[in-house]
C-alpha positions in Angstrom: 22.1 -14.4 -5.8 21.4 -16.6 -2.8 17.8 -17.9 -2.9 17.7 -18.2 0.9 17.4 -14.4 1.1 14.2 -14.2 -1.0 11.0 -13.4 0.8 8.4 -16.2 0.8 5.7 -13.6 -0.1 4.4 -13.7 -3.6 2.5 -10.4 -3.7 4.5 -7.2 -3.0 2.3 -4.1 -2.8 4.0 -0.9 -4.1 3.1 2.4 -2.5 3.9 5.9 -3.6 4.4 8.8 -1.2 5.1 12.5 -1.7 7.7 12.2 1.0 8.9 8.6 0.8 11.8 9.1 3.1 9.5 10.3 6.0 6.9 7.6 5.1 9.5 4.8 5.4 10.5 6.0 8.9 6.9 6.5 10.0 5.8 3.0 8.7 8.6 1.4 10.7 7.9 3.4 13.8 4.1 3.3 13.7 3.3 -0.1 12.2 6.4 -2.1 12.9 7.8 -2.6 9.4 11.6 -3.3 9.1 13.6 -1.3 6.6 15.5 -3.8 4.4 16.6 -1.8 1.3 16.4 1.8 0.3 17.6 3.0 -3.1 17.9 6.8 -3.1 16.4 8.7 -6.0 16.9 12.1 -7.5 16.3 15.2 -5.4 16.4 13.3 -2.1 13.5 11.0 -3.0 13.3 7.2 -3.0 13.6 5.3 -6.2 12.8 1.9 -4.6 12.6 0.4 -1.1 11.6 -2.8 0.5 10.1 -3.0 4.0 9.2 -6.3 5.7 6.6 -7.3 8.2 6.9 -10.9 9.1 7.1 -12.8 5.8 5.3 -9.9 4.0 7.0 -7.2 2.0 5.9 -3.8 0.7 7.8 -1.5 -1.6 7.8 2.2 -1.1 8.9 4.9 -3.5 8.5 8.6 -4.2 5.5 9.6 -6.2 6.0 9.7 -10.0 3.2 11.8 -11.4 4.5 11.3 -15.0 3.9 7.5 -14.5 0.6 7.9 -12.8 2.1 6.9 -9.4 0.6 9.3 -6.9 0.4 9.6 -3.2 -3.3 9.5 -2.0 -2.6 12.8 -0.2 -4.0 14.9 -3.0 -6.6 12.5 -4.2 -10.3 12.5 -3.4 -10.2 8.9 -2.2 -8.4 5.6 -2.5 -9.3 2.4 -4.3 -7.3 0.0 -2.2 -6.4 -1.0 1.4 -3.6 -3.1 2.7 -4.5 -5.9 5.2 -1.8 -7.0 7.6 -1.9 -9.9 10.1 -0.8 -9.0 13.6 -0.9 -11.3 16.6 -2.1 -8.7 19.1 -4.4 -6.2 17.3 -5.1 -4.3 20.6 -1.5 -3.5 21.3 -0.7 -2.8 17.6 -3.7 -0.4 17.5 -2.6 1.5 20.6 1.0 1.9 19.2 -0.2 3.0 15.7 -2.6 5.6 17.1 0.1 6.9 19.5 2.4 7.3 16.5 -0.2 9.4 14.7 -2.2 7.0 12.5 -5.7 8.3 11.8 -8.4 5.9 13.0 -10.9 4.9 10.2 -12.4 1.8 11.7 -12.4 1.3 15.5 -10.8 -1.8 16.9 -13.6 -4.5 17.0 -14.5 -8.1 16.8 -15.5 -8.8 13.2 -18.5 -10.9 12.0 -16.1 -13.4 10.5 -14.3 -14.1 13.8 -11.3 -11.8 13.5 -10.3 -8.8 15.6 -8.8 -5.7 14.0 -8.9 -2.1 13.1 -8.5 0.3 10.2 -6.3 3.4 9.9 -4.8 5.9 7.4 -1.1 6.5 7.4 0.6 9.9 7.2 -0.3 10.4 3.5 -3.7 8.7 3.4 -3.0 5.0 2.4 -5.6 2.8 4.1 -4.5 -0.1 6.3 -6.3 -2.9 8.2 -4.4 -4.7 10.9 -6.0 -7.7 12.6 -5.6 -11.3 13.5 -7.5 -12.5 10.4 -5.7 -14.8 8.0 -7.2 -15.4 4.5 -8.3 -19.0 3.8 -10.1 -19.8 7.1 -13.5 -19.9 5.4 -12.6 -21.0 1.9 -14.4 -24.3 2.3 -18.1 -24.2 3.3 -18.5 -20.5 3.8 -18.9 -18.7 0.5 -15.5 -19.8 -0.8 -15.0 -22.0 -3.8 -18.5 -23.5 -3.4 -20.1 -20.1 -3.8 -18.4 -19.6 -7.2 -19.8 -22.8 -8.8 
């Protein structure tokens, strides 16, 4: 396998959806992901997929209740959110809302200097899109110094 085709990302969130086929199309349309690989599963589902956004990658598959992999659709809440860097949070927000994303946190300027917004996707996964990039405050603002 040619190493030049590997993503530079080192963390690959894996999301489960009841209707992974529809979710993949929606994530590409609403949020701007690019479909890279889809491995069909039994009964018209998705065994595995890879969607990219810049250098980042998420993996989407059909829910597998026997393995504890569930869509948040039927759950009382979620215990995670995905944060994605976008250059223009205002335009991205307008596009996502027009595509049907459910607004959870209005577009705003954050206390830590970023601008962004939070939404739920079509099955309830939580997402934050903004111009924040981790690491900006690691030195001198509660980063490594706060841990010592």
